[in-house]
N, C-alpha and C positions, 0 to 999 in steps of 0.2 A: 504493500500500500504506500510505501514511502515514495515511489516514483510516480504516483498519481497526483495530479494537481487540479486546482480549481473545481470545476463541475464534473470531472471525470469519474470520481467514485459514485456520485449520484446517477450519472448516465449509465454506468454499468449496472448499478442496482436496479434501476427502473427498466432497463433493457433486458435484463436476464430474468427477473421475477415477474413473469407474465402468464396469463392475464391476472391482474390484481382486482379483487372485488372492490366495489366503490361504496364507501359509507357516506351517504348524503346526510350530513349531520345537521339537525335542527337544534338550536340553542336559544336562550333568551338572556338578555342582560339583567342586572339587578334593577335597572330602571324600566324593564318591560319591553325592550326593543328586540323583536325576533331576529334571528340570524340563521342563514342557511348556506352551507358550503360543502363541496364534495372532497373526500379524502380517499386516495387509493392506497395509502398506508393504513389499512383497515382489515380486520378479520375477526372471526369467532375464535375464542381461546378456551372455552369450556362449555360443556352442555349441561352441567349440573352443579350449580345453577347456571343458566345461560349467561355467559360473560363475553363481552366484546371489547376490542381495543381499536383505537384510531390514534394517529400520531401527527398532530399539527406541528408545524415548524415553530421554533422559538426565536428566530433571528430578528423578526420585526413583529409589531403588535398584530396578533391574530384575534379577531373578535370571538371566534369559537373558543379558543383556549382561555381567554379572559372570562368569557361567560361560564364555562364549565368550572373554572376555579371559583368564581363568585357564587354561582347558583347550585352547582353540583348535580345537574341533570342534563340529559340530551335525548333526542330522538334519532333513530336510524331509519332512513327512508330508502327502501330498496329501489335502485335505479334500473329501469327497464327501457326497452326501445322507445316506448311511448313518451317517456319523460327525459330522454337523453339530451335533447336540445335545451330544455329548461335547466337541467343539471349543469350543462356547460355555461349557460348564462350566469348561474349562481356562483361560478368560480371567479368572477371578476372581483377585484378589490374595491371596496366601498368604505366610506367613513362609518364609525360605529353606530351613528344614528340612522343609517339606512337599513330598511327592512328588505332583505334579499328574497324573501318569499314574494314580495311585490315586484321587485326588479326581474325575477325569473318568471313571473306570470303564473305562479301556482297558488293554490288555496291553502292557507294556514288553518288547519283543523285543530281544535283544542284536544290535548291529550286527556286521558282519564285519570292518571295517577301522578303526573308531573306537570310542571309549568310550561316547558318549551312545546311549541306546536309541532304537528306532523304535516307532511305534504299530502293533501287530500287526493291527489291524482295517482299516488303510488298504490300498487297492488298489495304491498306489505309494509308495515311500520313496526318499530320496536321502541317502546319507552324504556329508558335506562336511568339508573342512579349511579353517579360516580362512586367508585370504591377506592380508587387510588390514582394518583398522577405521578409518573416517574420521569424525571428529566434524563434524556440519553443523548449521547453525542457531544459535540463541541458546544460551548456556551453561546457562541455567536451565531451558529448556524445548525444547531442540533434540533432535536424534536422532543416533544413531551408525549409519553405513552399515557393516553387517557383510558383507564379501565373502568368499565361500567357493567352492572348487572341488570338484566331485563326485569322490568316490573310487570309488563304485559306485552303480548304480541297482538297485532291486528293484521289479519290475513284475509284477502278477498277469497270467498269460497270458490270462485271460478278457477283459482290456481291450485286448489286442493284436490287430491285424489285420496280420499279417506283422510288419514292423518299425515300423509306425505305431500310434499310440494311437487306439482307437475312442472318440470323444468321447461317443457315446450310451451306451456301456458304462461309461465312467469316471464320468460324472455328477458332475463337479467343480462346486463352488459358489464364488461370488465375493461379495465384500462391497460393499455400496452404502453409503449414509449411515445413521448411527444403527444401528438394529436390523434393517435391511433387507439381505437376501441374495438371490441368484438362482442358478439352475443353468443349465448349458449344454445345454438341451434344445431351445430354439427357434433352431436353427442355419439359416443360409442361406449360399449359396456365391456368391462374386464371382470370376470368372476374371480373372487379371491380364493386362494387355495385353503383347504381345510386345515 
């Protein structure tokens, strides 16, 4: 790593770890201003209890990070092909007083157990409470691992097949490098050995 400079480590990381799921994170400031931003440094880390992590940067003020530090709650809004353009719009940088739900043209729906709203147009949303925030990487351009436990899942019945999620119906998209994305439509199955 000593011979890598500037943005090279980031470019290798985001170019090799693909596709990355997108956590479209809804948060709210202590003053009540909603915020919405996508994070591809995002994943599930436990199923019992359902626990998720996303990692906003710490190098400059990030509204999402400030909000989850202050309020301790966030929503995960699953990004699908239908809301991909809106998700992309919400990635723009805005001052803290700007509501990104509005700038992205999506509906802010009240959550049932927490304060931050959910994206009404999403097929699935997860309400979460922060359990831990861990700073990682360099202080000037590292990230914060925001870890949260789900308080409730909201899933459109159209994407459910019994208790399982029908991936063809969900149409989730993932992030690749730069401006490249993919959807989960070219699926294949590998049977695990006994």
